[in-house]
N, C-alpha and C positions, 0 to 999 in steps of 0.2 A: 264121333271123334277118335282119331287115331292117337294113341299115346306112345308110339314108337317114333324114334328120330328119323325122319326121311330127307331132311335138309338142314343145314346149319342155321340156327338162330343168330341174331346179332348178338355179339359177346356182351355179357353183363359187365357194366363198368366197374373199374377197380375201387373206385370212390365215387362219393356224390350222395344225393338224398335218395331214398327209398321211393320207388313207385307205389304209391298207395292205390290198391285195388278193391273196388267193392264188386263182389260176384253175385249176381242174380240169375239163378237157374232153379226152375221148379222140380226137375228130376234129380232125386237125391244122390243116385249113383253117379251122374255125371257131375253134379256139384262137388261131391266129395273127391271125385277123381281130379278135377281141376285145382281143388284146394292142395291136393297132394303134390301135383306138378308144380303149382306156384311156390310151395314150401321149400323147394330145392333151389330156388333161385335167390342169390344173395341180394339182388337189387328190387326184389317185389315183396311187398308186405300185403297180404290179405286182411283188410280192415274189418270186413264183415262178409258173410255169405249167407244169403237169404233166398227163399223161394217164392215169395209172394209179392206182385207188383204194388200192392197197397202199401207196403212197408218201405219202398225206395225212397221216396222223398225224406221221410223222417230220418232214415239211415244215412243218407247223403249229409244232411244238416248235422247229424251227431258224429259222423265219422270223417268228413271232409275228404273224400277220396280224390286222387288225380285222374283215374280211369274207372269207369263202370263198365264191366263185362256183362251184357244184359241180354238175356234170351228174348227173342221178339214175341214168344208166346208164353204168357203168364197168366196166372189166375187173376180174376178181378179187373185188372189193367194190363194192357199188353205193352210191348216195348215201343211201338210206334206212338201210343197214346202217352207214354211216360216222357218220351224224348223232349217235346216243347216244355213239359213241366220241369224237368231237370235243367234244361237251358235257363228257364226263368229262376229257378231256385239258386242255381251256381252256375253261371257262365263259363267259369273257369274249367269246369269238369269235363273231360272227353268221355264221349259215349261210343262204345264198340257193341253193335248189334250182331247176335249170332242167330241163325235160323237153319233148322233141320230140313225144312222144305221151302226155301225162299222163293215167294211169288213176285213176278216182275212188278206188280204194281206196289208191292210192300217195298221192294228196293228202290223204285222210284221216288215214292213218298219220303223215304228215309233220306235219300240223297238230296232231295228237294228241301227237306226239313234241316238240312245241315248237320247230320251224322257224321261223326268223325271217322268211323270205320263200320264195315258191314262184310261179314265173313259166314261162309257155310260152316256148320258144325263138323262137317266131315273133313276136318284138316288135321294134319299132324300137330301134337302138342309143341313141338319146337317152332313150327310155322307160327302158331298162336303167340308164343312169347316173343317171336321177332315182330309181329304185328303190334303188340303192347308197347314194345320199346319204340318203334317207329311213331306211334301215337304220341308217346312222351315226348319224342324229339320234336313234335310240331308237325308231322306229317298227317296227310288224310289217306286212310288205306281201305279203299273199296275193292273187293274181288272183282277183277276185270271181267270175268265171264258172267258174273251176276250183272254188272253194269250193262254189258252188251245185251243180255237178255232183256233187260228192263227197257232199252232204247228200242229193240226190236219190236216190242209189244205195243208200245206207245201208250197214249193216253185213252182213257175209257171213253167209248162214244156214247155212253148213257147219260141222260140228264140226272140232275139231283133226284128228282121225283121217281124216275125209273130204278135208280139205285136204291132208294129207300124201299120201294115196293119190292124189288127182288131180294133185297136183304131180308126182309121180313118173310118173305116166302120160302127163302133158304132155311128160316128157322123152323119150317114146317107148318106155318100158319096158313089157313084157307083164305080164299079171296074176301070173304065177309069179315074175317078177323083182321086182315091187313087193312081193309076199308075202315073198320071201327078204330084202329090204332092211328091212321092218318087223316080221319075225318073226310073219307071220299066215299062215293057210291062203289058197290061191287062192280059195276059195269066199267067205271073209270080204272079200277084196279085191273080188271081184265084186259082193258085198253093198253094200260102201261106195260102189263107183262107181254102182250102180243108185240108191242113196239120194241121192247127190250129184246125179244127173241129174234125179231127181225134184224135189227143192228148188230147182234152178236152172230148172225147166220146160222141160228139154230131153229129147230122145228118145234120145240115145245118148251114148257117151262123148266122141266128138270134139266134139259140140255143147256138151256140159258143159265141156270144157276150153277151148273158144273163148270161152264166156260168162264164165267164172270169170277167165280171163286178161285180157279187155277190161275187166272191172270191177276188175281189180287185186286179185283174192281169192286168186290163186295166183302 
């Protein structure tokens, strides 16, 4: 994230209620830098800054933020997993997802899940402030390039079972280990891996895992 001004933010309102922001970022330096940026804004109040996804729901209930600035990659539960939980806990809260390496599948799932904003972390601080104010004003703010990439890559061609098998294989598990986890035969697992590779246009399991991971399908 860039902390120099590269374009004007929306001006802070002279009067009116503060925008209560919950900041969720597991990288301490980035979290501290964002807190510092927000502290200079008269219309923004950081009600809490945390680094663990498992603490989000309790913090939401305790602090009643207007907007959650949420890193998509967090310990224990990620931003995509938290999105429906936050919406159920407090439908009023707006969620802005940030990602350093946004995968098309993640962006697509977030948009389909009703996220209010999705931005790359490589953006100027003034642009982030502008996004927060636009969200508070009732807009939905998705980075257009991320949205285009998500549409270009389309939906995953994999079945649910192929996705499960490939996901476990991506964790480094052998075919027998995947078979035990999913109550399948080792032969069935190898068949699913072969089918997944064929659908993804790859020649082996490693390439299939890399392709599916890059597109956000596993």
